[in-house]
C-alpha positions as CSV (number, residue, x, y, z in Angstrom):
1,K,108.7,130.4,-121.5
2,G,110.2,129.9,-118.1
3,P,107.7,132.2,-116.3
4,G,105.0,130.9,-118.5
5,R,105.8,127.4,-117.6
6,G,106.1,128.4,-114.0
7,R,102.6,129.9,-114.1
8,A,101.3,127.0,-116.1
9,G,103.1,124.5,-113.9
10,S,101.9,126.2,-110.7
11,G,98.4,126.5,-112.1
12,A,97.5,122.8,-111.5
13,P,98.4,122.9,-107.8
14,M,96.6,126.2,-107.3
15,S,93.5,124.7,-108.9
16,S,93.7,121.6,-106.7
17,S,94.1,123.4,-103.5
18,H,91.3,125.7,-104.4
19,S,89.0,122.7,-105.0
20,A,90.1,121.3,-101.7
21,R,89.2,124.5,-99.9
22,I,85.8,124.6,-101.6
23,R,85.1,121.0,-100.5
24,A,86.3,121.8,-97.0
25,R,83.9,124.8,-96.8
26,A,81.0,122.7,-98.2
27,A,81.7,120.0,-95.6
28,E,81.7,122.7,-92.9
29,R,78.3,123.9,-94.0
30,E,76.9,120.4,-94.3
31,A,78.3,119.3,-90.9
32,P,76.0,121.4,-88.8
33,A,72.9,120.3,-90.7
34,S,73.8,116.6,-90.2
35,T,74.8,117.2,-86.7
36,T,71.5,119.0,-85.9
37,T,69.5,116.1,-87.4
38,A,71.4,113.6,-85.4
39,L,70.8,115.7,-82.2
40,R,67.1,115.9,-83.0
41,W,66.8,112.1,-83.3
42,V,68.9,111.5,-80.1
43,T,66.8,114.1,-78.3
44,L,63.6,112.5,-79.4
45,L,64.7,109.0,-78.3
46,L,65.8,110.3,-74.9
47,V,62.6,112.2,-74.4
48,I,60.6,109.1,-75.3
49,G,62.7,107.1,-72.8
50,G,62.2,109.7,-70.1
51,L,58.4,109.7,-70.7
52,M,58.3,105.9,-70.5
53,A,60.2,106.1,-67.1
54,I,57.6,108.5,-65.6
55,G,54.7,107.2,-67.6
56,P,53.4,104.7,-64.9
57,L,53.2,107.6,-62.4
58,W,51.5,110.1,-64.8
59,A,48.1,110.0,-63.0
60,P,49.3,111.1,-59.5
61,L,51.6,113.7,-61.1
62,V,48.7,115.2,-63.2
63,L,46.4,115.1,-60.2
64,A,49.1,116.7,-58.0
65,C,49.5,119.5,-60.6
66,W,45.7,120.2,-60.8
67,V,45.4,120.2,-57.0
68,A,48.3,122.5,-56.6
69,A,46.8,124.9,-59.1
70,L,43.5,124.8,-57.3
71,A,45.2,125.4,-53.9
72,R,47.5,128.2,-55.1
73,P,45.2,131.1,-53.8
74,L,45.3,129.5,-50.4
75,L,49.1,129.3,-50.6
76,R,49.3,133.0,-51.4
77,K,47.5,133.8,-48.1
78,L,49.6,131.4,-46.0
79,S,53.0,132.3,-47.6
80,R,52.4,136.1,-47.0
81,G,53.3,137.3,-50.4
82,G,55.9,134.5,-51.0
83,R,58.1,135.2,-48.1
84,H,57.3,131.9,-46.4
85,R,56.4,129.8,-49.6
86,G,58.0,126.6,-48.4
87,R,56.1,126.8,-45.0
88,G,52.9,127.5,-46.7
89,A,53.3,124.7,-49.2
90,A,53.9,122.3,-46.3
91,I,50.8,123.5,-44.4
92,V,48.6,123.2,-47.5
93,T,50.0,119.7,-48.5
94,T,49.4,118.5,-44.9
95,G,45.9,119.8,-45.0
96,I,45.1,118.0,-48.2
97,V,46.5,114.8,-46.8
98,L,44.5,115.0,-43.6
99,V,41.3,116.4,-45.0
100,A,41.0,114.7,-48.4
101,L,43.5,111.8,-49.1
102,V,43.2,109.8,-45.8
103,P,39.4,109.9,-45.5
104,L,39.1,109.2,-49.3
105,S,41.4,106.2,-49.1
106,L,39.5,104.7,-46.2
107,A,36.2,105.3,-48.0
108,V,37.4,103.7,-51.2
109,V,38.5,100.6,-49.3
110,S,35.2,100.3,-47.4
111,L,33.2,101.0,-50.6
112,A,35.1,98.4,-52.5
113,A,34.2,95.7,-49.9
114,R,30.5,96.8,-49.8
115,T,30.3,97.1,-53.6
116,A,31.7,93.6,-54.1
117,E,29.2,92.2,-51.5
118,L,26.3,94.1,-53.2
119,A,27.4,92.8,-56.6
120,Q,27.4,89.3,-55.3
121,T,24.0,89.7,-53.8
122,V,22.6,91.0,-57.1
123,T,24.3,88.3,-59.1
124,H,22.8,85.5,-57.1
125,S,19.3,86.9,-57.1
126,K,16.6,84.9,-58.8
127,D,15.1,87.8,-60.8
128,A,15.3,91.6,-61.1
129,Q,12.6,92.1,-58.5
130,H,14.5,89.9,-56.0
131,A,17.6,91.8,-56.7
132,I,16.1,95.2,-56.0
133,R,14.6,93.9,-52.8
134,S,17.9,92.5,-51.7
135,V,19.5,95.9,-52.3
136,I,16.8,97.6,-50.3
137,S,16.8,95.2,-47.3
138,G,20.4,94.2,-47.4
139,E,19.5,90.8,-45.9
140,S,20.8,88.7,-48.8
141,G,24.1,90.6,-48.6
142,R,25.3,89.0,-45.3
143,S,28.2,86.8,-45.6
144,L,28.0,83.2,-44.8
145,L,30.4,83.6,-41.8
146,R,28.0,86.1,-40.2
147,E,25.1,83.8,-40.6
148,G,27.0,80.9,-39.2
149,K,26.6,78.7,-42.3
150,L,30.3,78.3,-43.0
151,D,31.9,75.7,-40.6
152,P,35.7,74.9,-40.5
153,Q,35.3,71.8,-42.7
154,S,33.5,73.8,-45.4
155,A,36.2,76.5,-45.2
156,S,38.9,73.8,-45.5
157,A,37.3,72.3,-48.6
158,F,36.8,75.7,-50.1
159,L,40.5,76.6,-49.7
160,R,41.6,73.2,-51.1
161,E,39.4,73.8,-54.1
162,H,40.0,77.4,-54.8
163,G,43.4,77.9,-53.1
164,E,45.3,78.7,-56.2
165,A,42.8,81.2,-57.4
166,A,42.7,82.8,-54.0
167,M,46.5,83.2,-53.9
168,A,46.4,84.7,-57.4
169,A,43.7,87.2,-56.1
170,L,45.9,88.1,-53.1
171,G,48.8,88.7,-55.4
172,Y,46.7,91.0,-57.5
173,V,45.5,92.8,-54.4
174,A,49.0,93.2,-53.1
175,D,50.2,94.5,-56.4
176,A,47.4,97.0,-56.6
177,A,48.0,98.1,-53.0
178,T,51.7,98.7,-53.8
179,R,50.9,100.8,-56.8
180,L,48.3,102.7,-54.8
181,A,50.9,103.4,-52.0
182,I,53.5,104.6,-54.5
183,G,51.0,106.7,-56.3
184,A,49.9,108.3,-53.0
185,V,53.5,109.2,-52.1
186,V,54.2,110.7,-55.5
187,F,51.0,112.7,-55.3
188,V,51.8,114.1,-51.9
189,L,55.4,115.0,-52.9
190,G,54.2,116.3,-56.2
191,V,51.6,118.7,-54.6
192,Y,54.3,120.1,-52.4
193,V,56.8,120.6,-55.1
194,F,54.3,122.1,-57.5
195,L,53.2,124.5,-54.8
196,Q,56.7,125.6,-53.9
197,H,58.3,125.5,-57.2
198,G,55.4,125.6,-59.7
199,H,56.4,128.8,-61.5
200,A,60.0,127.7,-61.8
201,T,59.0,124.3,-63.2
202,Y,56.7,126.0,-65.7
203,R,59.4,128.2,-67.0
204,W,61.9,125.4,-67.2
205,I,59.4,123.3,-69.4
206,A,58.4,126.4,-71.5
207,E,62.1,127.1,-72.3
208,R,62.7,123.6,-73.6
209,V,59.6,122.5,-75.5
210,P,59.7,123.1,-79.3
211,L,56.7,125.4,-79.2
212,R,56.1,129.1,-79.4
213,T,55.6,130.7,-76.0
214,E,52.0,131.8,-76.7
215,D,51.2,128.2,-78.0
216,F,52.6,126.6,-74.9
217,E,50.7,129.1,-72.7
218,R,47.4,128.1,-74.6
219,L,48.1,124.4,-74.1
220,S,49.1,124.7,-70.5
221,G,45.9,126.8,-69.9
222,A,43.8,124.1,-71.5
223,F,45.6,121.5,-69.2
224,I,44.7,123.5,-66.0
225,E,41.2,124.2,-67.3
226,T,40.6,120.5,-67.7
227,G,41.6,119.8,-64.1
228,R,39.5,122.6,-62.8
229,G,36.5,121.5,-64.9
230,L,36.8,117.8,-63.9
231,I,37.4,118.4,-60.2
232,V,35.4,121.5,-59.5
233,G,32.7,121.7,-62.2
234,T,31.8,118.1,-63.1
235,G,33.1,116.4,-59.9
236,G,31.7,119.0,-57.5
237,T,28.3,118.8,-59.2
238,A,28.3,114.9,-59.1
239,L,29.4,115.0,-55.4
240,L,26.6,117.3,-54.4
241,Q,24.0,115.1,-56.2
242,A,25.4,112.1,-54.5
243,A,25.3,113.7,-51.1
244,V,21.6,114.7,-51.6
245,A,20.7,111.3,-52.9
246,G,22.6,109.7,-50.0
247,I,20.4,111.6,-47.5
248,G,17.3,110.4,-49.4
249,Y,18.5,106.8,-49.1
250,A,19.1,107.3,-45.4
251,V,15.8,109.0,-44.8
252,V,13.8,106.1,-46.4
253,G,15.8,103.4,-44.6
254,V,17.6,101.8,-47.5
255,S,20.6,99.6,-46.8
256,S,24.0,100.2,-48.4
257,V,23.5,103.9,-48.3
258,F,27.2,104.8,-49.1
259,V,27.4,102.2,-51.8
260,L,24.3,103.6,-53.5
261,A,25.6,107.1,-53.0
262,F,28.8,106.2,-54.7
263,M,26.9,104.6,-57.6
264,T,24.8,107.9,-57.9
265,F,28.1,109.8,-58.0
266,V,29.3,107.7,-61.0
267,A,25.9,107.9,-62.7
268,A,26.0,111.7,-62.4
269,F,28.5,111.8,-65.2
270,I,26.1,110.1,-67.7
271,P,24.3,112.7,-69.8
272,S,20.5,113.0,-69.9
273,V,19.7,109.9,-67.8
274,G,22.2,110.6,-65.0
275,T,21.4,109.7,-61.5
276,A,17.9,108.4,-62.2
277,I,19.4,105.0,-63.2
278,V,20.2,104.5,-59.5
279,W,17.5,106.1,-57.4
280,G,14.8,105.2,-59.9
281,P,15.0,101.4,-59.5
282,V,15.4,101.8,-55.7
283,A,12.2,103.9,-55.5
284,A,10.4,101.2,-57.7
285,G,11.7,98.5,-55.3
286,L,10.3,100.4,-52.3
287,W,6.9,100.6,-54.1
288,M,7.0,96.9,-54.7
289,E,7.8,96.3,-51.0
290,D,4.5,98.0,-50.1
291,R,6.3,101.2,-48.9
292,P,4.6,103.8,-51.0
293,V,5.4,106.7,-48.7
294,A,9.1,105.8,-48.7
295,A,9.0,105.5,-52.5
296,L,7.4,108.9,-52.9
297,V,9.9,110.5,-50.5
298,L,12.8,109.0,-52.5
299,L,11.1,110.1,-55.7
300,G,11.0,113.7,-54.4
301,F,14.7,113.4,-53.4
302,G,15.5,112.1,-56.9
303,I,13.7,115.0,-58.6
304,I,15.7,117.4,-56.5
305,V,18.9,115.6,-57.5
306,S,18.1,115.7,-61.1
307,V,17.0,119.4,-61.1
308,A,20.0,120.4,-59.0
309,D,22.3,119.8,-61.9
310,N,20.8,122.7,-63.8
311,F,21.5,125.2,-60.9
312,V,24.7,123.9,-59.3
313,R,26.8,123.4,-62.5
314,P,26.5,127.1,-63.6
315,V,27.5,128.2,-60.2
316,L,30.5,125.9,-60.0
317,A,31.4,126.8,-63.6
318,R,32.6,130.2,-62.3
319,F,35.4,128.4,-60.5
320,G,36.1,125.6,-63.0
321,K,34.5,124.9,-66.4
322,L,35.5,122.4,-69.0
323,E,35.1,123.7,-72.5
324,L,33.7,120.5,-73.9
325,P,30.1,119.3,-74.3
326,S,28.9,116.9,-71.6
327,F,28.5,114.1,-74.0
328,V,32.0,114.5,-75.3
329,V,33.3,114.4,-71.7
330,F,31.3,111.2,-70.9
331,V,32.5,109.5,-74.1
332,A,36.1,110.5,-73.4
333,M,35.8,109.1,-69.9
334,L,34.5,105.8,-71.2
335,G,37.1,105.7,-74.0
336,G,39.9,106.5,-71.6
337,L,38.6,103.8,-69.2
338,L,38.7,101.2,-72.0
339,A,42.0,102.3,-73.5
340,F,44.1,103.1,-70.4
341,G,42.4,101.5,-67.4
342,G,40.9,103.2,-64.4
343,W,42.9,106.4,-64.7
344,G,41.7,106.8,-68.2
345,I,38.7,108.6,-66.7
346,L,41.1,111.5,-66.4
347,L,43.3,110.9,-69.4
348,G,40.5,110.7,-71.8
349,P,39.0,114.2,-71.3
350,L,42.5,115.6,-71.0
351,A,43.7,114.2,-74.3
352,V,40.5,115.3,-76.0
353,R,40.7,118.9,-74.6
354,L,44.4,119.3,-75.5
355,A,43.6,117.9,-79.1
356,V,40.8,120.5,-79.4
357,E,43.1,123.2,-78.3
358,A,45.9,122.1,-80.6
359,L,43.5,122.1,-83.6
360,N,42.4,125.6,-82.7
361,L,46.0,126.7,-82.6
362,R,46.6,125.1,-86.0
363,R,43.7,126.8,-87.5
364,E,44.8,130.2,-86.1
365,R,48.3,129.8,-87.3
366,E,47.1,128.8,-90.8
367,A,44.9,131.9,-90.8
368,E,47.8,134.1,-89.8
369,R,49.9,132.7,-92.6
370,G,47.2,133.3,-95.1
371,A,46.7,136.9,-94.0
372,A,50.4,137.5,-94.2
373,Q,50.7,136.4,-97.8
374,P,50.3,139.2,-100.4
375,P,47.3,138.9,-102.6
376,D,48.0,137.6,-106.2
């Protein structure tokens, strides 16, 4: 009985310790799952916080990435096979600043002032015919100060009446100028960094995003394709059309040539109608001003501008083509503009293009899984 009682007596403790070991092992198996879930949530929150931190500067960063990708062939020539990559990146970045960024900034400031003056002229016109004539002649666009109609007493009264609104406008301009300056600095530094360390940055991101390598490559390819398509394909075509139209405006002696050329550049993104919504009314105004020869000359330039789209776009498509219909690109630009502000012109097409690529990847993966399943 003694041994039996010993085994029986020791049976309960052995069973209890065995249960404890089972519970411990189960806890060990469950602990990694709960820890992984917690880590996922923490990682998600931290990534969202990081994106919110750099979110206000997404536009200059995206532009810097696109410009660096376009300038990479030039970098290869200057860096001599990568031996002087830092020097080559500095030369390319300096060239971009001197050739593109500084002249573009000066042009934007000048065009903003002239566009505001032209808009005021059109707004205060009596009718459409008078507005078109004002745009052509430019006489109604003169400021009161240049005409001598604003004396010190009137200026003082104006400031007393509208001083608060003027200060608010100055504050808005100062805020916009600060944002523009910060964006320009980030853009320049971003171009240099992406030129010098672009491949390393790409590998760093590819190793950390929760995507398959081939999927990430497809999405990054769509990202670069969007930049090339917008800058080279769509933007280059619109720029050439605006240049030809600007020459036409200058030849016929229309005032506000640069403003009208800029408006033509913007109108070139509109499908079907395009630049005709700018040069058409100007030509009609010349005809109403009893200048039929000038109207016909501008009409000829307008036809060249409109037809050039069919020849220039295929040529530029070899260097950069956006795999989206023109109407979709236009709608994406307008939608991005309404949803995200001025930079939405870039974000809209980019978001749509990445969404299309993600849908294509999803469809391909579903097809792969369906092909891998054995038939019933």
